[in-house]
C-alpha positions as a printed Julia matrix, in Angstrom:
503×3 Matrix{Float64}:
 -133.15   -88.46   23.26
 -132.03   -90.01   20.03
 -134.26   -92.62   17.74
 -133.45   -95.34   16.05
 -131.4    -94.99   12.89
 -133.67   -95.22   10.02
 -133.16   -97.05    7.16
 -131.22   -94.98    3.79
 -133.53   -98.05    1.81
 -136.47   -96.81    2.27
 -136.42   -93.25    2.74
 -136.1    -91.19   -0.34
 -132.8    -88.68   -0.4
 -131.01   -89.85    2.66
 -130.81   -86.81    5.28
 -127.44   -86.95    5.27
 -125.89   -83.37    5.31
 -122.15   -82.69    5.15
 -119.86   -79.92    3.21
 -116.7    -80.95    1.73
 -114.97   -79.12    4.12
 -115.95   -81.63    7.05
 -114.43   -84.54    4.98
 -110.49   -84.38    4.48
 -108.75   -86.68    7.18
 -107.0    -90.18    7.77
 -109.98   -92.91    6.97
 -109.97   -96.51    8.67
 -112.07   -98.83    6.17
 -113.09  -102.22    6.97
 -113.73  -104.34    3.78
 -115.96  -107.33    4.72
 -115.8   -110.76    2.63
 -117.44  -111.13   -1.17
 -121.0   -111.21   -1.27
 -122.46  -113.93   -3.58
 -125.17  -112.14   -4.89
 -123.77  -109.33   -6.84
 -126.87  -107.02   -6.04
 -126.98  -107.32   -2.29
 -127.66  -104.23   -0.34
 -125.17  -103.71    1.92
 -127.25  -100.5     3.3
 -129.11  -103.32    5.23
 -126.28  -104.6     7.39
 -124.87  -102.28   10.49
 -121.61  -103.9    10.44
 -119.13  -105.95    8.28
 -116.95  -108.43    9.15
 -113.22  -107.61    8.68
 -111.54  -109.17    5.77
 -109.22  -106.6     5.02
 -108.21  -103.19    6.29
 -107.39   -99.7     4.47
 -106.12   -96.43    5.48
 -106.47   -93.83    3.45
 -105.99   -89.79    4.21
 -107.9    -88.01    2.28
 -106.67   -84.23    1.38
 -108.35   -81.09   -0.27
 -109.61   -80.95   -2.78
 -110.03   -84.5    -4.08
 -106.36   -86.36   -3.36
 -105.83   -89.87   -1.77
 -102.62   -90.31   -0.46
 -100.86   -93.22    1.33
  -98.79   -93.12    4.85
  -95.98   -91.77    2.58
  -97.82   -88.85    1.58
  -98.04   -90.59   -2.11
 -100.63   -89.81   -4.38
 -102.97   -93.18   -4.75
 -106.23   -91.66   -5.99
 -109.08   -89.47   -5.59
 -112.03   -88.78   -3.89
 -115.51   -87.21   -3.96
 -118.28   -85.7    -2.29
 -121.46   -87.9    -3.23
 -123.05   -84.25   -3.16
 -124.1    -83.54    0.36
 -125.16   -87.3     1.44
 -121.94   -89.67    0.55
 -118.22   -90.44   -0.37
 -116.64   -92.22   -3.12
 -113.09   -93.15   -3.01
 -111.32   -94.26   -5.97
 -107.82   -96.01   -4.54
 -105.58   -99.07   -4.96
 -107.67  -100.44   -8.19
 -110.72  -100.23   -6.01
 -113.87   -98.09   -5.91
 -115.43   -97.44   -2.44
 -119.14   -95.64   -2.57
 -121.46   -95.05    0.57
 -123.47   -92.78    2.49
 -122.44   -90.73    5.56
 -124.14   -91.8     9.21
 -126.95   -90.23   10.52
 -129.56   -90.04   13.41
 -132.98   -88.56   13.92
 -133.46   -86.71   16.94
 -136.62   -86.13   19.36
 -137.57   -82.86   17.44
 -137.91   -84.61   14.05
 -134.73   -83.28   12.95
 -131.47   -85.15   11.62
 -128.0    -84.97   12.6
 -125.33   -86.52   10.76
 -121.86   -87.8    11.44
 -119.38   -86.84    8.8
 -117.01   -89.01   10.41
 -118.65   -92.2     9.89
 -120.4    -93.76    6.59
 -123.32   -96.32    6.63
 -122.07   -99.95    5.49
 -121.76   -99.24    1.54
 -120.01  -100.91   -1.64
 -117.01  -101.75   -2.8
 -115.2   -103.44   -5.54
 -112.52  -103.51   -8.21
 -112.19  -100.19  -10.38
 -113.29  -101.91  -13.67
 -116.18  -102.86  -15.76
 -118.5   -105.39  -14.83
 -116.47  -106.43  -11.8
 -116.92  -110.25  -10.7
 -117.37  -109.59   -6.93
 -118.77  -106.91   -4.79
 -118.15  -106.81   -1.15
 -119.47  -104.11    1.48
 -117.51  -101.75    3.64
 -118.14   -99.05    6.37
 -115.4    -96.11    6.9
 -114.18   -94.0     9.84
 -112.53   -90.94   10.16
 -109.44   -90.72   12.88
 -110.65   -87.96   15.65
 -113.52   -86.9    17.3
 -116.46   -89.25   16.79
 -119.35   -86.81   18.02
 -121.36   -85.85   15.06
 -119.79   -83.2    12.78
 -123.05   -82.8    10.78
 -125.52   -79.85   10.05
 -129.15   -80.82   11.64
 -132.01   -80.44    9.27
 -135.58   -81.52    9.06
 -138.24   -82.52    6.6
 -139.86   -80.72    4.23
 -142.85   -82.9     4.6
 -144.05   -86.2     6.25
 -143.45   -89.74    4.53
 -147.8    -90.22    4.62
 -148.49   -86.94    4.45
 -147.61   -84.77    1.02
 -148.74   -81.25    0.82
 -151.76   -80.81   -1.26
 -150.8    -79.53   -4.84
 -150.73   -75.81   -5.6
 -153.72   -74.62   -8.29
 -151.99   -72.15   -9.99
 -154.09   -69.79  -12.57
 -155.76   -71.95  -15.16
 -158.37   -71.86  -18.13
 -160.6    -74.42  -19.77
 -159.87   -75.46  -23.32
 -162.22   -77.84  -24.58
 -163.47   -79.12  -21.49
 -159.76   -79.88  -19.86
 -158.35   -77.39  -17.19
 -155.32   -76.15  -19.01
 -152.43   -74.09  -17.1
 -150.53   -72.97  -20.4
 -151.88   -74.1   -23.99
 -149.92   -77.61  -23.88
 -149.92   -78.02  -20.16
 -152.99   -79.5   -18.25
 -153.7    -78.66  -14.29
 -153.51   -82.54  -13.64
 -149.89   -82.64  -15.67
 -148.88   -79.46  -13.38
 -150.19   -81.48  -10.21
 -148.08   -84.57  -11.64
 -144.72   -82.42  -11.66
 -145.42   -81.44   -8.06
 -145.89   -84.72   -7.06
 -142.62   -85.77   -8.66
 -140.84   -83.27   -6.99
 -141.97   -83.53   -3.52
 -141.64   -87.45   -3.0
 -137.96   -87.01   -4.44
 -136.54   -83.98   -2.15
 -137.99   -83.95    1.25
 -134.98   -82.37    2.46
 -133.73   -78.47    2.99
 -129.99   -78.2     2.25
 -127.48   -75.54    1.36
 -126.66   -75.14   -2.51
 -122.94   -75.46   -3.12
 -121.64   -72.18   -5.41
 -120.13   -73.01   -8.76
 -116.22   -72.41   -9.3
 -115.39   -69.41  -11.23
 -114.51   -69.36  -15.0
 -111.83   -67.19  -16.73
 -112.93   -64.9   -19.13
 -109.92   -66.51  -21.63
 -111.48   -70.08  -21.32
 -114.95   -68.92  -21.98
 -113.79   -67.11  -25.17
 -112.07   -69.7   -26.63
 -114.96   -72.21  -26.34
 -117.33   -72.49  -29.34
 -119.53   -69.93  -29.62
 -122.78   -72.22  -29.75
 -123.62   -76.13  -29.62
 -126.89   -77.83  -29.64
 -126.72   -81.98  -29.71
 -129.96   -81.9   -31.4
 -128.68   -80.96  -34.16
 -124.53   -81.33  -35.07
 -124.2    -81.78  -38.81
 -127.69   -82.52  -39.54
 -127.8    -85.31  -36.65
 -129.71   -85.76  -33.74
 -127.94   -87.06  -31.07
 -130.7    -86.22  -27.99
 -133.42   -89.09  -27.71
 -137.26   -88.58  -27.18
 -138.98   -86.6   -24.76
 -140.53   -88.54  -21.92
 -142.35   -88.33  -18.8
 -141.59   -89.33  -15.37
 -145.3    -89.52  -14.05
 -146.03   -89.51  -10.33
 -142.01   -90.54   -9.29
 -138.91   -88.61   -8.26
 -136.96   -90.7   -10.83
 -135.11   -87.9   -12.57
 -132.05   -88.8   -11.62
 -132.52   -92.28  -13.71
 -133.71   -89.97  -16.75
 -131.08   -87.8   -16.94
 -128.21   -90.36  -16.41
 -129.61   -92.96  -18.68
 -130.55   -89.93  -21.23
 -127.13   -88.87  -20.94
 -125.31   -92.16  -21.92
 -127.82   -92.87  -24.79
 -126.52   -89.51  -26.44
 -122.9    -90.7   -25.48
 -123.29   -94.18  -27.07
 -124.84   -92.5   -30.12
 -122.13   -90.09  -30.01
 -119.21   -92.55  -29.78
 -120.69   -94.99  -32.14
 -121.53   -92.27  -35.12
 -124.89   -92.96  -34.52
 -125.01   -96.6   -35.22
 -126.1    -96.77  -31.62
 -129.78   -95.74  -30.99
 -131.33   -97.0   -27.91
 -133.41   -96.37  -25.31
 -132.31   -97.65  -21.86
 -134.67   -98.9   -19.39
 -135.02   -96.0   -16.32
 -137.24   -98.37  -14.92
 -134.33  -101.2   -13.87
 -132.8    -98.68  -11.72
 -135.81   -97.54  -10.22
 -136.83  -100.85   -9.32
 -134.12  -102.92   -9.13
 -130.75  -100.87   -8.33
 -129.98  -100.97   -4.21
 -127.52   -97.98   -5.16
 -130.59   -95.22   -5.39
 -134.03   -95.02   -3.91
 -136.48   -95.7    -6.41
 -139.23   -93.25   -6.92
 -138.18   -91.58   -3.8
 -134.95   -90.16   -5.45
 -131.02   -90.51   -6.09
 -128.23   -89.55   -7.92
 -126.95   -89.72  -11.49
 -123.67   -90.83  -10.08
 -125.38   -93.55   -8.5
 -126.98   -94.51  -11.89
 -123.7    -94.41  -13.6
 -121.92   -96.63  -10.85
 -125.38   -99.07  -11.45
 -124.42   -98.94  -15.28
 -120.56   -99.92  -14.57
 -121.14  -102.8   -12.37
 -124.63  -104.08  -13.59
 -124.81  -102.62  -17.12
 -128.09  -101.29  -18.3
 -130.73  -102.89  -20.46
 -132.87  -101.64  -23.53
 -136.51  -100.3   -22.23
 -137.86  -102.81  -24.22
 -136.65  -105.22  -22.11
 -137.95  -103.71  -19.06
 -140.69  -100.76  -19.92
 -141.27   -98.1   -17.64
 -144.37   -98.95  -15.55
 -144.42   -97.65  -11.85
 -146.33  -100.84  -11.08
 -142.98  -102.31  -11.25
 -141.37  -100.15   -8.96
 -141.52  -103.36   -6.28
 -138.28  -105.03   -6.4
 -138.97  -108.04   -6.1
 -140.37  -107.68   -9.68
 -136.72  -107.73  -10.89
 -136.17  -111.11  -10.5
 -138.84  -111.65  -13.14
 -138.0   -108.78  -15.57
 -135.61  -108.89  -18.47
 -134.14  -112.05  -17.24
 -132.09  -112.38  -21.04
 -131.7   -108.99  -22.3
 -130.24  -109.05  -25.81
 -127.43  -106.47  -24.76
 -126.06  -104.94  -21.47
 -124.45  -101.02  -21.92
 -121.71  -100.42  -19.59
 -120.36   -97.13  -18.72
 -116.76   -97.1   -18.74
 -116.07   -94.2   -16.62
 -118.22   -91.18  -14.68
 -117.92   -88.2   -12.69
 -118.43   -84.67  -11.55
 -117.77   -82.0   -14.22
 -114.96   -80.07  -13.02
 -113.51   -82.98  -11.38
 -115.0    -83.13   -8.17
 -118.07   -82.45   -6.52
 -117.99   -78.13   -6.14
 -115.46   -77.67   -8.96
 -117.86   -77.03  -11.73
 -118.06   -74.21  -13.61
 -119.35   -72.38  -16.56
 -116.58   -73.19  -18.48
 -116.18   -77.0   -17.19
 -119.08   -77.33  -18.52
 -119.09   -76.03  -21.81
 -115.56   -78.07  -22.19
 -117.46   -81.34  -21.28
 -120.31   -80.51  -23.35
 -118.16   -80.86  -26.57
 -118.22   -84.31  -25.71
 -121.82   -84.62  -25.18
 -125.01   -84.22  -23.5
 -124.74   -84.72  -19.21
 -126.48   -84.46  -16.14
 -127.21   -80.99  -14.4
 -128.75   -80.28  -10.87
 -131.5    -77.7   -10.99
 -133.97   -75.73   -8.42
 -137.52   -76.77  -10.39
 -139.97   -75.72   -7.7
 -140.52   -72.31   -8.51
 -144.2    -71.7    -9.91
 -143.05   -70.11  -13.07
 -140.25   -72.66  -13.77
 -143.14   -75.44  -14.03
 -145.05   -73.2   -16.87
 -142.23   -71.58  -18.84
 -141.97   -71.63  -22.29
 -140.75   -69.58  -25.28
 -138.33   -68.07  -22.96
 -134.78   -67.94  -21.67
 -135.7    -68.28  -18.34
 -134.14   -66.68  -14.99
 -135.64   -67.67  -11.88
 -137.11   -64.68   -9.55
 -135.35   -63.08   -6.5
 -138.38   -64.29   -4.53
 -138.07   -67.72   -5.61
 -134.13   -67.58   -5.29
 -134.61   -66.92   -1.01
 -135.75   -70.46   -0.58
 -134.47   -72.18   -3.23
 -132.48   -75.38   -3.47
 -131.56   -78.0    -5.8
 -133.98   -80.53   -6.18
 -134.27   -81.9    -9.94
 -132.19   -83.38  -12.55
 -132.44   -82.73  -16.14
 -130.11   -83.14  -19.4
 -127.98   -80.23  -20.72
 -128.08   -80.6   -24.48
 -126.47   -77.2   -25.56
 -125.91   -73.76  -24.85
 -125.93   -70.41  -26.98
 -126.67   -66.94  -27.17
 -129.72   -65.12  -28.19
 -130.26   -61.41  -28.23
 -127.25   -60.89  -26.65
 -128.1    -63.18  -23.69
 -126.22   -66.43  -23.2
 -128.22   -69.5   -22.53
 -128.15   -73.29  -21.69
 -130.79   -75.67  -23.16
 -132.12   -78.62  -21.13
 -134.14   -81.62  -21.83
 -136.45   -82.41  -18.96
 -138.36   -85.48  -18.08
 -141.85   -83.87  -17.6
 -143.29   -84.54  -21.04
 -143.31   -82.68  -24.26
 -146.61   -80.7   -22.72
 -143.69   -78.46  -20.62
 -141.77   -75.89  -21.76
 -140.78   -75.9   -25.26
 -141.79   -79.78  -26.07
 -139.82   -80.76  -22.97
 -136.96   -78.27  -23.58
 -136.3    -75.09  -22.26
 -133.7    -72.35  -22.66
 -131.93   -71.08  -19.22
 -129.91   -67.99  -18.49
 -126.06   -68.95  -18.74
 -123.29   -67.62  -16.93
 -125.32   -66.29  -13.29
 -125.97   -69.53  -11.87
 -129.96   -69.56  -12.42
 -131.75   -72.13  -11.21
 -128.32   -73.6    -9.93
 -127.91   -75.06  -13.06
 -123.67   -74.29  -13.01
 -123.14   -75.91   -9.54
 -122.95   -79.32  -10.67
 -122.96   -81.54  -13.65
 -122.09   -85.31  -13.99
 -120.54   -86.46  -17.74
 -120.73   -90.11  -18.34
 -118.09   -92.18  -20.74
 -120.04   -95.48  -22.71
 -117.97   -98.76  -22.73
 -118.01   -99.64  -26.3
 -115.79  -102.55  -26.19
 -117.29  -106.28  -26.2
 -121.0   -104.86  -26.23
 -121.65  -105.65  -29.98
 -120.8   -102.17  -30.83
 -117.99  -104.02  -33.15
 -120.31  -105.26  -35.28
 -121.96  -102.22  -35.71
 -118.79  -100.72  -36.78
 -117.69  -101.45  -40.51
 -114.72  -103.52  -40.39
 -112.5   -101.26  -42.61
 -113.33   -98.06  -40.21
 -112.77  -100.76  -37.3
 -109.71  -102.13  -38.34
 -107.99   -98.89  -39.59
 -108.51   -97.32  -36.11
 -106.91  -100.47  -34.4
 -103.33  -100.56  -32.89
 -103.24  -104.49  -33.44
 -103.82  -103.56  -37.31
 -100.51  -101.94  -37.47
  -98.84  -104.3   -35.38
 -100.25  -106.78  -37.97
  -99.1   -105.25  -41.18
  -95.83  -104.77  -39.17
  -95.39  -108.76  -38.68
  -96.66  -109.64  -41.82
  -94.35  -106.98  -43.41
  -91.24  -109.2   -41.8
  -92.47  -112.48  -42.44
  -93.08  -111.3   -46.46
  -89.14  -110.02  -46.06
  -88.13  -113.44  -44.51
  -90.05  -115.37  -46.95
  -88.29  -113.29  -50.05
  -85.01  -113.92  -48.58
  -85.51  -117.94  -47.95
  -86.86  -117.81  -51.85
  -83.53  -115.98  -52.74
  -81.32  -118.21  -50.82
  -83.2   -121.47  -51.85
  -82.64  -120.01  -55.45
  -79.37  -119.46  -55.11
  -78.59  -122.76  -53.64
  -80.57  -124.38  -56.21
  -78.35  -122.92  -58.53
  -75.32  -123.71  -57.32
  -76.13  -127.63  -56.76
  -77.51  -127.78  -60.24
  -74.14  -126.08  -61.61
  -71.97  -128.19  -59.81
  -73.88  -131.8   -60.99
  -73.72  -130.71  -64.59
  -70.13  -130.11  -64.68
  -69.84  -133.64  -62.52
  -71.71  -134.79  -65.31
  -69.47  -133.31  -68.32
  -66.41  -134.47  -66.48
  -67.67  -137.93  -66.73
  -68.76  -137.89  -70.41
  -65.08  -137.06  -71.15
């Protein structure tokens, strides 16, 4: 027996579970009319009224071609759950359709999507429409069945690790209290109730690794810290929002040479974004989509308060922000989902911090500090990626290569909120997926923050203006010279005429 489809809008991470090899083929996309409400939740629709139709063929690994086999765009998975297509100047994003069976497991139809969003592939598009997709061929469910780890209403009681009492407070480490430990567990469980198989990283060539800089830490580049402060996501599965916006914050500061130092509002995404599932989870990829379509606001405009996570609060919050910060580009490290690698991560890290996906549920990871962390063999047996963090650097210590991550579990966790992770062995799946972002600097007040001389000298329009001014100057000089000659000739003629008349 098949039970009714459950809306992905109220579930956490959707139970959709597709592997990349099931996606290539010919897809028919049906686009509906433009929505008057740009914040409309397309997932609330079962179907769309046909306004336009597109037929794209998706090829391995990430190419989109037309009926003439001409490349017209690219595509990528949205982890296991969804699909993003960039073709014909459009950006499509949606989730795969899934069904709940009588035994409590879910089956995904990887040849059909739920209703998702489509818009022009540009910053802050004026119009957003809804669309649905169907792949040619067998429509029988091709996805993998899966069960929830826990019920939505019945959470697993928090574990009690060994603790000691310090000044009347139960402590797990010298900085992490037992209450904070339980808060970490609650946030992990709320956002990740489904089991999935992780994707393996792509291989890295020894030459590319050898050619890379030996170390980098964005907390200190030429004595400048480009990484914002450490925050706590509290009892909310909002790690995706923190990792995404803290990457954007760092990239804004880097791109503006330190002149833009802003704390963005994770709460606006948690409370208002229809692309994510609030405290029940989401992906940085969809946070970046939101920021590209609608922009991000300052944390002062929409502070992080879990009481405001109801979407009804959005209308009354941050109506007139002083500034919105937009994303110009984002994507997976390595070019598409499933192509991340140690070498690709090091190369991308030269541009700034970015989000990585890890397994964060091992008990010793929750209490780790002052170490280069590596997961245990026992933990690896049942581990799945379930947490987003910010990658801020890498290096080598005592011949051991490591990454440096920034978490959103407060400063009591790890080394002041940071931790070194073993590099090169995909420890806690850290090398399996990364997502980068490029900030949009035009028309955001950035020009006013950059000195006029620096801004002008880096502008192509400056040199065009110089060339035109030079041409005009030459023309003026020529006109003046010619005018002087004509004037002199006329004066001489008049002078001679006068002289002849006087004789």
